[in-house]
N, C-alpha and C positions, 0 to 999 in steps of 0.2 A: 433380684430387684436392683441391687447395687450395680450389677453388670449392665443392666438395661439402662440405668441412669447415666453411667459413664459413657455408654455407647451413644446415647442421645446427645450428651454434651459434646462428645467428639465429633458427632455428625454436624452439630450446629457450628462448630469451629471450622470444620473442613469445607462446608458449603461456601462461606464467604471467600475462603482462600482459593477455592476452585474457580469461583466467579471472577475474582481478581486476576487469576492466571489467564483465564480465557480472554478477559478484556485486554490484558497486556499483549497476548498473542495476536488478537484482532488488530490492535494498533500497529504492531510490527508488520502485519500483513499489508496494511494500507500504506505504511512508509515504504515498504518494498515496491508496491505497485506505483507509488509516486516517483520513486527513483527510476523505475522502468519507463514511465511516461516522460520524465524529464530527459532521459537518454535518447528518446525519440523526438525531442524538441516539442513535446506537447506540454507547454508551460502551464496553461490553464488547467489541464487535466491533472498535472502533478500537484498543483496547489490544492485542487479539490480533494485529492487523496490524502494530502497532509492534514487538511482541515478535518477530514473524517477521523484520521488517527488521533488528532488532538481532542476531538469531540468525545472520543472514548477514553483517552488517557491524557489529560491536560498537563501531565508532568513528563511527557516523553521528549527528552532533550533532542533525540535524533530527528524527530518530526520537525521541531523548530529549526534545527540547523539546516535540514534539507529544504525547508520552506524558505530559509534565507536565500539560498542559491536561486530558487525559482522566482522569488520576488525581485531579486536583483536583476534577473534576466528579463522580467516584465517591466523593469524601470521603477518599481516601487521601493525606493531606497529607504523611506521612512518605515515601511512595513518590515523590510529586511532587518533594519537596525533594531526595531522593537523586538522582533523574534530572537535576535541574537542576545539581547540583554536578558530576556527571559531564560534562554538556554544557559547563559553564564551563571545566572542566579541558581539554577537547578544543579549545574555541574561546573563549578568554578575553574577547573583545569582546562576547560574548553577555550578559555580566553588566551591561551599561550600561542602566539604567532599564528593566528588564524587569518589566512590570506583573504578569504571571502569577506569577512567583516571589515578588515582593514580597507579593502577596496570600496566597500559600501560607504564607509566614512569619508574616504578620499573623494569619491565621486560626488557625494552630497556636499562636501566642503567646497569642491571646485565650483559646483553650481551656485552655492551661496556666495562665493567670492565674486563670481561673474555678475551676480545681482547686487553686489556691493554690501552684502550682509557679512561684513568681515568678522564681526564678533562671533556669529554663528559658524563661519568657516573655520576660524581658529579653534573653536571648541571641538569641531569634528576632526580637525587635523591632530589636535592633542590626543583625542581618543584613539585615532588610528595609530599614533606613535606609542601610546600606552599598550595597545594590543600587539603591536609588532615594532619594537624599537630599532629594528634593522632594515626598515623600508626606506630606501633612498628617496623615492617619490614623495613620501609623506613630508620629509624635511624640506624638499624642494618647494612643494606647494605651500607649506606653512611659511617658508621664507618669503615667497612671493606675497602672501597675505600681509606679512609684517611690512614689506616694502611699500605696499599700497597705502598703509596708514602712516607711513613716514618713519618707521622704526628700522633704519638701515642697519644699526648695530645687531639687533636680533636676527635680521634677515641674513646678514653675512655669516653669522654663527650657524644658522640652519643650512645655508648653502655649503659651508665648509663641511658640515656633517654629511650632507647628501653626497658631496664629491668623495669624501672618505669611504663611503659605502659603494659608490658607483661613479667612477671618473670618466664615463663615456657619454654623458648626456651634454650635448653642446648648449642646450638652453640654460642649464644651471650656471655655466661659465658666463654666458651672456648676461644673465640677471645679476650674478655676483659682480661682474664688471661694471654694470650700471650702478649697483649699490655702492661700490667702492668709489666710483666717479662722484657720486653725491657727497661722499665723505672727503673729497679732495685727494684720494689715493690714486692719482692719475696713472702712475707707472704700473701699479698692480692691476688697475682696471684694464689697461691696454694689453697686458699679458693674458688676462682672462678673455678679452675679446678675440685675441689671436688664437688662443687655444680652442675656443668655441667654434671659430671659423674653420680651423683645421679639422676638428671632429665632424663638422658639417660638410666636409669635402669642398671647402672654399666656396660654398654657395651662401652668399651674404643675404640674399633676399628674404629667406625664411627667418633668419635671426633678426633682421631689421623690422620685419612685420611683427614678430613676436614682441620686440621691445617697444614698438609703436603702440601695440595693444596695451602693454603694461603702462606706458606713459599716459595713455588716455584714461585708464582706470585710476591712476594716481591723481590726475587733474580733476576727475569727477569726484573723488574722495575729498580733495582739497576744497572743491566748490561746496560740497555738502557740509563740511566742517565749518567753512566760512559762513554759510547760511545759518547754521545752528548758533554760532557766536553772535550774529546780528540779531537773531530772535531773542536771545538771552539778554542782550544789551537793551 
C-alpha cells in the first residue's frame, strides 16, 4: 500500500516536470528555427518563430534577445528595446557590452534628436553608454545632443571621450571644433577643424554640410526655447 502511494506521489511530481521540460525543448526548437529564418533574411518569419517560443516559455531570454535583432532589422526600435529590457531582467549579465541593444538605443536616440526630442535622445544615449561604456559613437551622438541644447561644456567632454576611444572620426573633430568656437577657444577649434579635414581627405564639403545641419538644429532649438519663454511670460 505504502509503495503504491509513494509511486503515485512520484508520478504526480514527475508529470509536471516532464511537461515543463517538453515546453522548454519546444521553445528552444522555435528559437532555433527563428535563427535559421533570420539567417535567410526572413525577418517576418523569424519574429513569428520567436513569438511562438515566447508563447510557450515567456521566460526564454534567448528568444527575447534574438527577437531584438529581428525587430531592429525590421526597424522596430521600440519593440527591440522592450525585448532587451525584459531579457536583462531575466538574465542581468546579458547587459554587459551588448552591441545590438547599444545600437538600438543609439538609432532611436538619433531619430529623436533629429525630431528635436533632445530629452528623449539624451535618455537613449545614456542607456547606450550604460550598456557599453566603450562605444565611441554613443559619446559622439550624446555630445551633439548637448550641443544642440547649448551645453557646450558637456558636449566637449563627450567629444573628448569619443576621440579617446576612436580618433579617426572626422565629424567628432568638426563638432568639437564648433563647440570650442562657441566657447571662444578659437586656437583649439582651428586645430580640430584642420584635424577633421585631414581625416576626411581634405574634402571640406561633407564637413561643412554636417556643421550646417548642426547649426540649423541649434537655431531650431533656440527658436523653440524662445517660444516657450514667451508663452510662460
